[in-house]
C-alpha positions, 0 to 999 in steps of 0.5 A, a space after each residue: 626139113 620143115 618138118 624138122 624146123 618145127 621140130 626144134 622150134 617145138 623143143 625151144 619153146 617147151 624149154 622156155 615153159 621148164 624154167 623152173 625143171 632146169 633151174 632145179 636140175 642145175 641144183 642138183 648137180 651142183 650140190 653132187 657134183 662142183 661143190 663136193 669136188 671143190 671141197 675135196 680139191 680145197 682139202 688137197 690145197 692145203 695138206 702138207 705134200 710130206 703127207 702122201 698117204 692123206 693126199 692119195 686118199 684125197 686124190 683117190 676121193 675126187 676121183 671117185 666123185 668125177 668117175 661116179 658119184 652115187 648122190 648123181 645117181 640120185 638127182 638122175 633119178 629125182 630128174 627122170 621123174 621130175 622131166 617126164 612129169 612136168 613134159 607130160 602132165 599135160 595128157 592128165 588134164 582134160 582141158 590141156 590136152 583139148 588145147 594141145 592137141 587142137 594145134 595144127 602140130 602132128 601128136 608125133 612131133 609133140 611127143 619128139 620134142 618133149 621126150 628129146 628135151 627130157 634127155 638132152 638137157 640134162 644131159 648138156 647140165 650133167 656134162 657141163 658140171 662134169 667138165 667144170 669139175 675136172 677143171 677144178 680138179 685139175 688145177 688143184 693138182 690132180 693129174 690127168 693120168 690119175 684122172 683119165 678117162 674115168 669121167 667120161 665113162 662115168 657120164 656115159 653110164 650115167 646118162 645110159 641109165 637115165 635115158 631108160 630111167 627117164 622112158 619108163 617115167 614117161 611109160 608111166 605117163 602115157 598108160 594113165 590118166 593122173 599124175 599120182 598113178 603115173 608115180 604109183 606105176 613108176 613104182 611098180 616098173 621099178 619094183 615090180 620085178 624085183 618084189 616078185 622074185 625076192 617073194 619066188 626065193 622067200 617062197 621057196 625057203 619057206 616052204 620047201 623044206 630041203 631046198 638050198 642053192 649054189 653059188 651059181 644059183 644064188 648069182 643067177 637069183 642075183 643077176 635077176 633081181 638086179 636085170 628085173 628093174 630099171 633101178 636095180 640094173 642101175 645100181 648094179 652097174 654103179 656097183 660093178 663101176 665102182 669096182 673097176 668093171 666097164 660092161 659095154 656089152 650092159 650099157 648097149 643092151 640097155 641102150 636098146 632097150 631103150 629106144 624100144 621102150 621109147 617107140 612102145 611110149 610113143 606107139 601109146 601116145 598115137 593110141 592114146 584117146 584123149 578121154 583118158 585125161 583124168 582116168 585112172 588108166 588110160 586103156 581100159 583093157 590092161 585094168 585086168 591084167 595089171 590087177 591080176 599080176 599085183 593081187 596074186 603076189 601081194 595075197 601070197 607074200 601076206 598069207 607067207 608073213 601071217 604063217 611066220 607070226 603064227 606057223 599055222 594053216 589057218 594064219 596061212 588062210 587067213 592072210 592069203 584071204 585078206 590080203 587078196 580081199 584088201 589089194 583088190 579093193 584098194 586097186 577097184 578103188 583107184 580104177 574108179 575113185 570110188 569107194 562104193 567099187 570096192 567090190 566091183 568085178 567079183 568074178 577077178 576076186 574070186 578067181 584070185 583068190 583062188 590062185 592065191 590060196 592054191 599056190 599058199 596051201 600047195 607050198 604048206 602041203 608040199 603038192 609040188 612033191 619037192 621034198 618027198 622027191 628022191 631019185 632013182 640011183 640008175 638015174 645019177 651019175 655021180 653025187 657030192 655029199 656036204 657034212 654040215 655040222 662036220 670039220 667047219 675049221 676047213 678053210 675053203 676059198 683063196 687069196 685075193 687082193 683089193 686097191 687100197 685108198 692110199 694106192 697100195 693093195 690089200 690082200 684078203 681071204 676071199 671066202 667060198 662056202 664049204 657046200 661050193 667047194 664041195 659041189 666042184 671037188 667031190 665026185 662019188 661014184 658009190 652013190 648009195 650013201 647019198 640016196 639013202 641019206 636022201 630016203 631018210 631025209 625025205 623020211 625025217 621032213 614027212 614026220 615033221 610036215 605031220 607033227 608040224 614040228 618045228 623044233 632043230 634040236 638035236 637034227 644033223 645037216 647034211 647037203 645032197 647034190 645029184 648030178 643027173 645022167 641028164 645033165 641036171 644037177 640037183 641040191 637038197 639039204 636034210 635035217 637028219 635025227 642024231 641017231 645010230 642009223 644016221 651017224 653010222 652013215 655020215 661015217 661010212 661017208 667020212 671014210 671014203 677016200 672020195 670023199 675026202 678028197 672033194 672036201 678038203 682041199 689039202 687033199 688037192 695041193 701040190 707039192 709045187 704049190 708048198 713053199 712052207 711048212 708051220 706047225 702050231 702046238 698050243 699057240 706056238 708057230 713054228 716053221 719046220 726047216 725042209 727043203 723041196 723033196 722033204 716038203 714034198 714026201 711030208 705033204 705026200 705022208 700027211 695026204 695019205 695019212 688024212 685019207 686013211 683017216 677014219 671017223 672011229 679014230 677021230 672019236 679016239 684021239 685028240 690032236 697033238 697039234 696042227 699043221 699048215 702047208 702054206 703056198 709060196 703066194 702066201 708066203 710071198 705076201 707074207 715076207 713083201 708086207 712083214 715090214 709094214 704093220 698095217 698089211 701085216 695086221 691084215 694079212 695075218 688078221 686074213 690068211 696067216 691062221 687059215 688052213 691048218 689041219 689037225 695032227 693025230 697021234 696015230 698019224 706015224 708017217 707025218 711025225 717021223 719026218 717031222 722028228 728028223 726035222 727037229 720037231 718035237 711035240 709038247 705032252 702034256 704033264 708035271 714036266 711041261 706045265 707050271 700051273 693050272 688055273 681053273 675058274 669056276 663061274 658062278 651058277 644062278 637058277 635061271 629057270 626060278 625067276 621071281 617078279 622083280 626078275 632077279 634068281 638065286 645064286 646056286 654056287 659063288 663060283 671059286 678060282 683053283 690055283 693049281 701048281 703042284 705037280 700031283 694036280 698037275 699029273 691029276 688033271 693034265 689027262 684031261 685037258 682038251 686044248 680049245 682049238 683042238 676039240 673046235 677041229 674035232 668036227 662033233 666027232 669028240 665023245 666028251 663030258 665038258 664043263 663049259 661053266 669052267 675056264 681053264 688056263 694052262 701055262 706052260 714052263 719057260 713061258 708067262 703065256 697062258 693057253 685056254 682048255 677045256 676039261 673032259 670030265 669023262 677022265 676025271 674020277 668022281 672023287 677027283 672032280 668033287 676034289 677039283 670043285 666040278 662035282 659041286 657044279 654039276 649038283 647046283 645045276 
């Protein structure tokens, strides 16, 4: 009981000597909670009751201030440093250490009194500020049912993480003998983990040419970034809580970790020698591990930075050595507070330099064998292949929703990468093409490494995921040359039914999910009048013909229209918000133009069903097109620029307005609707003139559509007649 009373007395005395710390903390919470809430509540009382949208927006802002208040986090982070440093700064002054340790008080009680004050006092100030702010909000008309338990949840979250941040600063104070060094140590505690992980990610993406990650792996890396730092974890938890997520298990883990770090700080306090005051590090045997753990990553980062500037091995080595020497010498100066100790511990310097150079050059020469790895076919159970440069128009993802500031719901398209969709849905049992692509990719990478060719033009990118029989999943991204062998192999992959099943979401859509079928041709959208049985038949026919579609057919045919099998959920949202301009725009912009697929002339069964439903497709000729306007843009000699930055005009440009039937008949076979061309996925072989804008007007319509012209379908005389030969000659 006496010991307990003594601790309370020590805490009371400690409060008396830290009045300025309390005052700063109070001011921090006043300006980050009380005043912002009072201002918003003042706006709420001034706004008209009829303005429901404005009131909901202000109420939403007030609740956010009471719930998380991102500026509160900044105050608590600053307070964690302020309270830890002001409480234990006496440990860094030899006279104060002698005074405090000469008092007839147990050192453990002294530590406990200072440590607990650093948590309890800010917690009380924060709680009082929060309660007053809630009272102001309630008085202004923000309902208690709207506020709910959110302020208490936010208070618990902030306080738990404040304890973690404060304890890490306390531990830095225990490990050092100088306040400045303690602050540097705090930065290391808060930033070392994310820094090393970010360096590892940069190292892998820079040196491993075939490196790629799935969404799950990226999530693991980013979780490691958050969890490896108290600060990062804090910011991540605030973001999750702002999004409506409340992780009790995460807070419990942080609380347990804080207790363990507090116990470690207490042990360090008891073991800390009084002579450590004024020194850089309180425990000399910690100098070498800390130095090594900092010097090696910094050296590797320096080497990578210099290599990215010049892409030369010499610069890589120079940067690594330079970073190692600078960082090692700086830490020796910090340790000894003496510039003459620059090159103390030369053995440590040489060892760090050797390890850093080994890591840097291992990545440069691929001594890990990462990029040269090709699996044995017998070890692979299945594979997935992603043709990155093909069919980029395909929509991957799903409809998602989020609350709006006015209390409504905003619907949007939640993206999923093409690679992740294929990883999840593609299951190629014939893995011969996957292994062959890997061999070609490795061969190309070896050629690039030997020649140090950084040119990535005229390359096609593909990603291969191997699912090994031992349960591992290995992804590699390959840059392949665009030659006949690669084209043949990619076409073989494209024609595989297993590839189609795993690469295109339309192949997994069911009749039960399909509510509406829409057709678009040259920008005109039409709903197809079909009953459930006809929709089922149409979907099955399209899936069958899409599965049988070959790369050769896609090279020879051009789409005549596009089709969308809209889901019941999308149709429900469309109808629900059809009268709301703001939400209709949000919906249309994100979703209504998605999930369309091309219709090819060879899709006979699909076209037959559509014809029976009354859908006819326009044929581009003089009977459907009223005029074609060609805008030949000016052409400049950009390769020959004078000293003033001026270039010669090679071709002034010309606008041709073709309305005669003969001209339309000549140009119509060469017209390529731009969205349809973009859906070709790199399969079309056309000679397009991008220096000419082509606008086509249809009869009975004043709307124009943008087209390309395929010069391969115009004779040289015809091209010259309509101005194309002149442009090519100018170029």
